[in-house]
C-alpha positions as a Markdown table, in Angstrom:
| # | Residue | x | y | z |
|---|---|---|---|---|
| 1 | Met | -21.4 | 2.5 | 9.8 |
| 2 | Ala | -21.2 | 0.4 | 12.9 |
| 3 | Ser | -21.3 | -2.8 | 10.8 |
| 4 | Ser | -18.3 | -1.6 | 8.7 |
| 5 | Lys | -16.3 | -0.8 | 11.8 |
| 6 | Lys | -17.2 | -4.1 | 13.3 |
| 7 | Trp | -16.2 | -5.9 | 10.1 |
| 8 | Leu | -12.8 | -4.2 | 10.3 |
| 9 | Asp | -12.2 | -5.0 | 13.9 |
| 10 | Asp | -13.3 | -8.7 | 13.4 |
| 11 | Ala | -11.1 | -9.0 | 10.2 |
| 12 | Ile | -8.1 | -7.9 | 12.2 |
| 13 | Ser | -8.8 | -9.9 | 15.3 |
| 14 | Glu | -9.4 | -13.1 | 13.3 |
| 15 | Gly | -6.3 | -12.7 | 11.2 |
| 16 | Lys | -8.1 | -12.2 | 7.9 |
| 17 | Ile | -6.2 | -9.0 | 7.4 |
| 18 | His | -2.6 | -8.6 | 8.6 |
| 19 | Gln | -2.0 | -5.8 | 11.1 |
| 20 | Ile | 1.2 | -3.9 | 10.6 |
| 21 | Thr | 2.6 | -1.9 | 13.5 |
| 22 | Tyr | 2.7 | 1.8 | 12.5 |
| 23 | Asp | 6.2 | 2.2 | 14.1 |
| 24 | Gln | 7.5 | -0.2 | 11.4 |
| 25 | Ile | 6.6 | 2.3 | 8.6 |
| 26 | Thr | 9.2 | 4.9 | 7.8 |
| 27 | Lys | 10.3 | 7.5 | 5.2 |
| 28 | Ile | 6.7 | 8.6 | 4.5 |
| 29 | Glu | 6.2 | 10.9 | 1.6 |
| 30 | Asn | 2.9 | 12.4 | 0.3 |
| 31 | Ile | 2.4 | 11.4 | -3.4 |
| 32 | Gly | -1.3 | 12.3 | -3.9 |
| 33 | Glu | -4.9 | 12.2 | -2.9 |
| 34 | Gly | -7.2 | 9.2 | -3.1 |
| 35 | Ser | -11.0 | 8.8 | -2.8 |
| 36 | Phe | -10.9 | 8.7 | 1.0 |
| 37 | Gly | -7.7 | 10.5 | 1.9 |
| 38 | Lys | -4.0 | 11.1 | 1.2 |
| 39 | Val | -1.7 | 8.6 | -0.4 |
| 40 | Tyr | 1.9 | 8.2 | 0.6 |
| 41 | Ser | 5.0 | 6.2 | -0.5 |
| 42 | Ala | 6.9 | 4.7 | 2.4 |
| 43 | Glu | 9.2 | 1.9 | 3.6 |
| 44 | Cys | 8.6 | -0.8 | 6.1 |
| 45 | Asp | 10.9 | -3.2 | 8.0 |
| 46 | Leu | 8.7 | -6.2 | 6.7 |
| 47 | Phe | 9.2 | -5.5 | 3.0 |
| 48 | Ser | 12.3 | -5.2 | 0.8 |
| 49 | Glu | 10.6 | -2.7 | -1.6 |
| 50 | Lys | 8.9 | 0.6 | -1.2 |
| 51 | Ile | 5.2 | 0.5 | -0.2 |
| 52 | Val | 2.1 | 2.7 | -0.6 |
| 53 | Ile | -0.1 | 3.6 | 2.3 |
| 54 | Lys | -3.6 | 5.0 | 1.9 |
| 55 | Lys | -4.8 | 7.1 | 4.8 |
| 56 | Ile | -8.2 | 7.6 | 6.3 |
| 57 | Lys | -8.7 | 9.7 | 9.4 |
| 58 | Lys | -10.7 | 8.0 | 12.2 |
| 59 | Cys | -12.9 | 11.0 | 12.4 |
| 60 | His | -14.4 | 9.9 | 9.0 |
| 61 | Ile | -16.1 | 7.0 | 10.8 |
| 62 | Lys | -18.6 | 9.6 | 12.0 |
| 63 | Glu | -21.9 | 9.6 | 10.3 |
| 64 | Lys | -21.4 | 12.9 | 8.4 |
| 65 | Glu | -18.4 | 11.5 | 6.6 |
| 66 | Lys | -19.5 | 7.9 | 6.3 |
| 67 | Asp | -19.0 | 7.8 | 2.5 |
| 68 | Lys | -15.2 | 8.0 | 2.9 |
| 69 | Phe | -15.1 | 5.2 | 5.5 |
| 70 | Tyr | -17.4 | 3.1 | 3.3 |
| 71 | Ala | -14.9 | 3.6 | 0.4 |
| 72 | Phe | -12.0 | 2.6 | 2.6 |
| 73 | Ile | -13.7 | -0.6 | 3.8 |
| 74 | Lys | -14.9 | -1.4 | 0.2 |
| 75 | Glu | -11.3 | -1.2 | -1.1 |
| 76 | Leu | -10.0 | -3.2 | 1.9 |
| 77 | Lys | -12.6 | -5.9 | 1.4 |
| 78 | Ile | -11.9 | -6.2 | -2.4 |
| 79 | His | -8.1 | -6.2 | -2.1 |
| 80 | Ser | -8.1 | -8.6 | 0.8 |
| 81 | Thr | -9.5 | -11.3 | -1.5 |
| 82 | Leu | -7.0 | -10.9 | -4.4 |
| 83 | Asp | -3.8 | -12.7 | -5.1 |
| 84 | His | -2.5 | -12.3 | -8.6 |
| 85 | Ala | 0.8 | -11.3 | -10.1 |
| 86 | Asn | -0.8 | -8.6 | -12.2 |
| 87 | Ile | -2.9 | -7.0 | -9.4 |
| 88 | Ile | -1.6 | -4.6 | -6.8 |
| 89 | Arg | -1.2 | -6.6 | -3.6 |
| 90 | Leu | -2.6 | -5.6 | -0.2 |
| 91 | Tyr | -0.1 | -6.2 | 2.5 |
| 92 | Gly | -2.3 | -5.3 | 5.5 |
| 93 | Ile | -3.6 | -2.4 | 7.6 |
| 94 | Ser | -1.9 | -0.1 | 10.0 |
| 95 | Glu | -3.1 | 2.5 | 12.4 |
| 96 | Asn | -2.0 | 5.3 | 14.7 |
| 97 | Lys | -3.9 | 7.4 | 17.2 |
| 98 | Asn | -5.7 | 9.4 | 14.5 |
| 99 | Ser | -5.9 | 7.3 | 11.3 |
| 100 | Tyr | -6.1 | 3.9 | 9.6 |
| 101 | Phe | -3.8 | 3.1 | 6.7 |
| 102 | Leu | -4.1 | 0.5 | 3.9 |
| 103 | Val | -0.6 | -0.8 | 3.3 |
| 104 | Met | -0.1 | -1.9 | -0.3 |
| 105 | Gln | 2.4 | -2.8 | -3.0 |
| 106 | Phe | 4.1 | 0.0 | -4.8 |
| 107 | Ala | 3.9 | -0.1 | -8.6 |
| 108 | Asn | 7.5 | -0.6 | -10.0 |
| 109 | Asn | 9.3 | 2.7 | -10.5 |
| 110 | Gly | 6.2 | 4.9 | -11.1 |
| 111 | Thr | 3.6 | 4.6 | -13.8 |
| 112 | Leu | 4.0 | 3.8 | -17.4 |
| 113 | Arg | 2.5 | 7.1 | -18.4 |
| 114 | Glu | 5.1 | 8.9 | -16.3 |
| 115 | Phe | 7.9 | 7.0 | -18.0 |
| 116 | Leu | 6.6 | 7.7 | -21.5 |
| 117 | Lys | 6.1 | 11.4 | -20.7 |
| 118 | Glu | 9.7 | 11.5 | -19.4 |
| 119 | Lys | 11.2 | 9.6 | -22.4 |
| 120 | His | 8.8 | 10.4 | -25.2 |
| 121 | Asp | 11.5 | 11.9 | -27.3 |
| 122 | Thr | 13.9 | 9.0 | -26.9 |
| 123 | Tyr | 11.9 | 5.8 | -26.4 |
| 124 | Thr | 9.4 | 4.0 | -28.6 |
| 125 | Leu | 7.5 | 0.9 | -27.8 |
| 126 | Asp | 7.8 | -1.9 | -30.3 |
| 127 | Trp | 4.7 | -4.0 | -31.0 |
| 128 | Ala | 5.9 | -7.0 | -29.2 |
| 129 | Lys | 6.2 | -5.0 | -25.9 |
| 130 | Lys | 2.8 | -3.3 | -26.5 |
| 131 | Ile | 1.1 | -6.6 | -27.0 |
| 132 | Ser | 3.0 | -8.2 | -24.0 |
| 133 | Leu | 1.7 | -5.3 | -21.9 |
| 134 | Ala | -1.9 | -5.9 | -23.2 |
| 135 | Lys | -1.6 | -9.6 | -22.3 |
| 136 | Gln | -0.5 | -8.9 | -18.8 |
| 137 | Met | -3.5 | -6.5 | -18.4 |
| 138 | Ala | -5.9 | -9.0 | -19.9 |
| 139 | Asp | -4.6 | -11.7 | -17.4 |
| 140 | Gly | -5.4 | -9.3 | -14.6 |
| 141 | Ile | -8.8 | -8.5 | -15.9 |
| 142 | Gln | -9.6 | -12.1 | -16.4 |
| 143 | Tyr | -8.7 | -12.9 | -12.8 |
| 144 | Leu | -10.8 | -10.0 | -11.5 |
| 145 | His | -13.8 | -11.3 | -13.5 |
| 146 | Ser | -13.3 | -14.7 | -12.1 |
| 147 | Arg | -13.7 | -13.1 | -8.7 |
| 148 | Asp | -16.8 | -11.2 | -9.7 |
| 149 | Ile | -15.0 | -7.9 | -9.5 |
| 150 | Ile | -15.3 | -5.2 | -12.2 |
| 151 | His | -13.3 | -2.2 | -13.1 |
| 152 | Arg | -14.8 | 1.2 | -12.2 |
| 153 | Asp | -12.9 | 3.7 | -14.2 |
| 154 | Leu | -13.9 | 3.0 | -17.8 |
| 155 | Gln | -17.5 | 4.2 | -18.1 |
| 156 | Ala | -16.6 | 7.2 | -20.3 |
| 157 | Leu | -14.9 | 5.0 | -22.8 |
| 158 | Met | -17.7 | 2.6 | -22.8 |
| 159 | Arg | -20.0 | 5.5 | -23.8 |
| 160 | Gln | -17.9 | 6.0 | -26.9 |
| 161 | Ile | -18.8 | 2.5 | -28.1 |
| 162 | Thr | -22.5 | 3.0 | -27.6 |
| 163 | Lys | -22.3 | 6.3 | -29.5 |
| 164 | Gly | -20.6 | 4.6 | -32.4 |
| 165 | Leu | -17.2 | 6.3 | -31.9 |
| 166 | Arg | -14.2 | 4.4 | -33.2 |
| 167 | Glu | -10.5 | 5.0 | -33.6 |
| 168 | Glu | -8.5 | 4.2 | -36.7 |
| 169 | Pro | -5.7 | 1.6 | -36.3 |
| 170 | Leu | -2.1 | 2.9 | -36.5 |
| 171 | Pro | -0.5 | 2.3 | -39.9 |
| 172 | Asp | 2.0 | -0.3 | -38.6 |
| 173 | Thr | -0.5 | -2.3 | -36.5 |
| 174 | Pro | 0.0 | -6.0 | -36.9 |
| 175 | Phe | -3.0 | -7.4 | -38.9 |
| 176 | Glu | -4.0 | -10.0 | -36.2 |
| 177 | Tyr | -4.0 | -7.4 | -33.5 |
| 178 | Met | -6.0 | -4.9 | -35.6 |
| 179 | Glu | -8.5 | -7.6 | -36.3 |
| 180 | Leu | -8.9 | -8.4 | -32.5 |
| 181 | Tyr | -9.0 | -4.7 | -31.8 |
| 182 | Gln | -11.9 | -4.1 | -34.2 |
| 183 | Tyr | -13.6 | -7.3 | -32.9 |
| 184 | Cys | -13.6 | -5.8 | -29.4 |
| 185 | Trp | -15.2 | -2.6 | -30.8 |
| 186 | Lys | -18.4 | -4.3 | -31.8 |
| 187 | Leu | -21.5 | -2.4 | -30.7 |
| 188 | Glu | -23.3 | -5.2 | -29.1 |
| 189 | Pro | -21.6 | -6.9 | -26.1 |
| 190 | Glu | -22.6 | -10.4 | -27.3 |
| 191 | Asp | -20.7 | -9.8 | -30.5 |
| 192 | Arg | -17.4 | -9.0 | -28.7 |
| 193 | Pro | -14.9 | -11.7 | -27.6 |
| 194 | Leu | -14.9 | -12.8 | -24.0 |
| 195 | Ile | -11.7 | -12.0 | -22.0 |
| 196 | Gln | -10.6 | -15.6 | -22.2 |
| 197 | Glu | -10.6 | -15.4 | -26.0 |
| 198 | Val | -8.7 | -12.1 | -25.9 |
| 199 | Cys | -6.0 | -13.7 | -23.7 |
| 200 | Ser | -5.7 | -16.7 | -26.0 |
| 201 | Arg | -5.4 | -14.5 | -29.2 |
| 202 | Leu | -2.9 | -12.2 | -27.6 |
| 203 | Asp | -0.8 | -15.3 | -26.7 |
| 204 | Ser | -1.0 | -16.4 | -30.3 |
| 205 | Ile | 0.0 | -13.0 | -31.6 |
| 206 | Leu | 3.0 | -12.9 | -29.3 |
| 207 | Ile | 4.1 | -16.3 | -30.6 |
| 208 | Asp | 3.9 | -15.1 | -34.1 |
| 209 | Leu | 6.0 | -12.1 | -33.2 |
| 210 | Asp | 8.5 | -14.5 | -31.6 |
| 211 | Tyr | 8.5 | -12.5 | -28.3 |
| 212 | Ser | 9.4 | -14.2 | -25.1 |
| 213 | Pro | 9.3 | -12.0 | -21.9 |
| 214 | Ala | 11.7 | -14.5 | -20.3 |
| 215 | Leu | 14.3 | -13.7 | -22.9 |
| 216 | Ala | 13.7 | -9.9 | -22.8 |
| 217 | Asp | 16.6 | -7.7 | -21.9 |
| 218 | Ile | 16.1 | -7.2 | -18.2 |
| 219 | Thr | 18.5 | -4.3 | -18.2 |
| 220 | Asp | 16.2 | -2.3 | -20.5 |
| 221 | Glu | 14.9 | 0.7 | -18.5 |
| 222 | Phe | 11.4 | 0.2 | -19.9 |
| 223 | Asp | 11.2 | -3.5 | -19.0 |
| 224 | Asp | 11.2 | -2.6 | -15.4 |
| 225 | Arg | 7.9 | -0.8 | -16.0 |
| 226 | Leu | 6.3 | -3.3 | -18.3 |
| 227 | Asp | 4.0 | -4.4 | -15.6 |
| 228 | Ser | 0.2 | -4.5 | -15.6 |
| 229 | Lys | 0.2 | -3.6 | -11.9 |
| 230 | Leu | 0.2 | -0.1 | -13.4 |
| 231 | Leu | -3.4 | 1.3 | -13.4 |
| 232 | Ala | -5.1 | 1.0 | -16.8 |
| 233 | Ala | -6.1 | 4.6 | -16.5 |
| 234 | Asp | -2.5 | 5.5 | -16.7 |
| 235 | Leu | -2.3 | 4.2 | -20.3 |
| 236 | Glu | -5.2 | 5.9 | -22.0 |
| 237 | Phe | -3.6 | 9.3 | -22.3 |
| 238 | His | -0.5 | 8.3 | -24.4 |
| 239 | Pro | -1.0 | 7.5 | -28.1 |
| 240 | Asp | 1.7 | 4.9 | -28.1 |
| 241 | Val | -0.2 | 2.6 | -25.8 |
| 242 | Gln | -3.8 | 3.6 | -26.3 |
| 243 | Pro | -4.5 | 0.8 | -28.8 |
| 244 | Val | -3.3 | -1.7 | -26.2 |
| 245 | Tyr | -5.7 | -0.2 | -23.6 |
| 246 | Lys | -8.7 | -0.3 | -25.9 |
| 247 | Ile | -8.5 | -4.0 | -26.6 |
| 248 | Ile | -8.7 | -4.8 | -22.9 |
| 249 | Glu | -11.6 | -2.4 | -22.0 |
| 250 | Asn | -13.9 | -3.6 | -24.7 |
| 251 | Ser | -13.9 | -7.4 | -24.3 |
| 252 | Gly | -17.5 | -8.8 | -24.4 |
| 253 | Asp | -17.7 | -9.8 | -20.7 |
| 254 | Phe | -16.3 | -6.6 | -19.4 |
| 255 | Val | -19.0 | -5.0 | -17.2 |
| 256 | Tyr | -18.8 | -1.4 | -16.3 |
| 257 | Gly | -19.9 | 0.6 | -13.3 |
| 258 | Leu | -18.4 | -0.6 | -10.0 |
């Protein structure tokens, strides 16, 4: 535990992690619970957009609650090495008398799942947008793999593959996407495409669909949320985007269990 606390102190003092004065953080609202403490939305003088802060009480540094502090330091270490458009950004760390806070980027306008639940009777994703979302997610996963970082929330779905469970493609699924989807469902990892191939084939499918994100209607309410900064776990529960999620999780170089 002492080594984790020392790592944190050294990282701050050496400028490896930006320290944000707690007094600069305002309009704090509780939005949930994380693995090591409460999660809040907030605002900060340093940033033009809303932020997220993840709290851990300093009392958790004590031996009897060391697991929570380890989780806090682990997330801090991982995020401090990342810099990618499709990965939630760590802005720095803050503290007050009783707690430390991870200060992070806020996902645009809530999660995709929340949007679809809110608009499920009035909004439908077309395939171009579904596949564009898949490509953004794949880009983020490819970047994580290049940094030797693996996703931790997909073990249950991986067990479906090893048990031989499969889903039937939706009737209107583009053939090339269905082919890639089924390719990613191969039982043996060495028979599945690597994430680089997934990205390349998704690009080709988007070209065939004549979809250009740069030309998309930026006033469309959904486009504001078409952002793979949204957690992949937010996608699996909605049938309209579940096929998009499956193709990312099952690429051949995707390793589970972090």
